[in-house]
N, C-alpha and C positions, 0 to 999 in steps of 0.2 A: 239201562245200561248195567251190566255185570261186571264189578271190578274185584278183581282177585288181589289182595294185598298180603305182603309178608316182609319178615326183616330177615337179613341174611346172618342170622344168630340162632343158637340154639338153647341160650340163656332164658329160664324161665322168668325173667326179671329183664328182658331186652328193653333197652331205652331206644333200639331201632324199632323194634314192633310196636311200641307206645306211638313212636312219629307215623309208622305206615298205618297205623289204625286212625290216628288222628287226622291225617290227610286224606285217607280214603272216606272219612265222614264229612269232609267238606263238598265232595262232590254231590250235586242236586239230584235227586231222583233216581239214585243208584242202589242196586242191590250189591250189598259189599260182603265179600266173603275173606276172613282173615286167617291165612294158613299158620301152621306153627312148624318149623321144621322139625323138631322133636318127632313127628309124627311119619317123619320119611328118613329116620336112621338107617344106616346101611354100613355093612363092613366098609374099611378104608378101600376106596377103589385100586385097583391093579388089573393089568391085562392078565394076570396069571389067575386072578380072583375070579375075572369075569369068565374065562375059560371053564373053570369049574362050576359055578352057578348060573352062568348067561346073564342075560339081561333082568336086573333086579325089579321084581314087580312094584317096588314103592318109588321107583324112578319113573317108570310107566304111569303110577297113580298120579304122581307129580305133574308129569305133563299132561295127563287128562284134564287137571284141574286148570292148568294154564291154557287148555283148548277151550275151556268155557267161558274164558275171560272175553270182555270187549275192552280192557282196559287193566294194565298191571300198575300197581302202587309198590314198588320196592323200595326197601330202607336198608343199607348194607353197615352190619358192623364192621368194624376195622380193627385189624388183629397184625399189630407188626407192619403198619403202613399195607395191608393187602386183605385179601378176602378173610373171613373166618374158616376155620378147617371144616365147620360142619356143612355151610355153604358150598364151599368149593367141593367136597365129596359127593354133594346131593348133583351139583352142577356136572361133574366128571360123568357120574352114572348117567345121567340124563342125555348128555351130549353123546353117547354111544348108541343111543336109541335114536335120538333126532337132534341131528346137528344144529338145529334152528331150534333151542332150546325154547327161547320164547316165542316162536312161532308166528313172527313179525306183528305180535299186538304191540300197540302204543303204550309207553310207559312213561310215567314220572320215577325219576330215579334219585334216590336221595340217600343221605348218610348223615348221621350224628354221632357224636362222643363227649365223654366228659371234657375234653380237651378244646381250646380256643379255635384248633383248624377244622373242628367237625367232622372229621372222617375224610378230609380234602383228599388223601393220598387214595383211599379205594375208590373213591367216586370217580377219580380222574381214570383209574385204571379200568373200571367198568365203564364208565362213559366212552372210551376207546374201544374195550372188548366187545361189550353186549352186542352191538350192531352187528358184529359178525356171526353172533349166534341167534339171529333173527330177533332181536330187540329194535323196537322203533322208538328211540328214545326222544320224548318231545320236549322234555323240560328236566333240568336238575335241581336241587336244593340242598343246602348243606346248613344243618343247624349246629353251630358252635355251641361249646358251654351248657351241655344238656341240663346239668343240674341246676344251673341259672337261668335258664331260658325255657323250661318247661315245667309247669303245674301237673304233677304226677297225679294228684288227686282229683283235679278237674279233669285231666286227660287233653292238656290242650298247651299249644306255646303261651307262655307269660309274657314274652317280651312283644310288645305290642308292634314294632317296626319289623321283625320278624315274622310274626303271623302274618301282618297284612302282605309283606314280601310273599308267602307261601300261598295265600287268598288270591293273591292277585295271578301269580303263575297257574293255580287252577282254573281261575277264570278263563284265562287266557286258552285253556286247554278246549 
C-alpha cells in the first residue's frame, strides 16, 4: 500500500508534519512518502494570475503525487481557525485542474496545535469540505496541546491514551 502523507503547513518545523509522519509510520507494510508543501510553492492564486500563467505545473505535480497514493494521511495546521495560506493556495491551484483534488482516495484527516483544542476548527471545516473535493474521509483525529503530548525527539505521541486512540483508529482502517 502506498501512503502519501503531508501537513497543511509550510513551516520547516511543522508540528502537523511531525504528526502526519508519525501516523503514516503506524500503517503496517506501507510504502510512505511524506510531502513538503515547500516543494509546491506557487504565486498567490487568482483568476487573473491563472489567465496569465495558466495551470501551474507545481499544482499538477502535487495532483500527480496524490494519484500515486492508495491512502492519504493529512494533518492540517490551523491559522486563525482555518487552513494555512500555504495549504489553501495549493488547494486552490489544484482545484482549478481537478475539482476532485483528493481523487476519491481514502484519508485519515488530522490536526494538531499547541493549544488544547488541537486544531478542532480547521479539522471541522476540512471534514465538511474535503468530501466535495474528492476525499473519502475514513477517520479524523485531533491531538491537543502538541508540546505536552508529542515527544519530538522520539517522533511519537507521548500521551499513552492519545497514542492508543490513534493506533486504534489506524487499526480500524
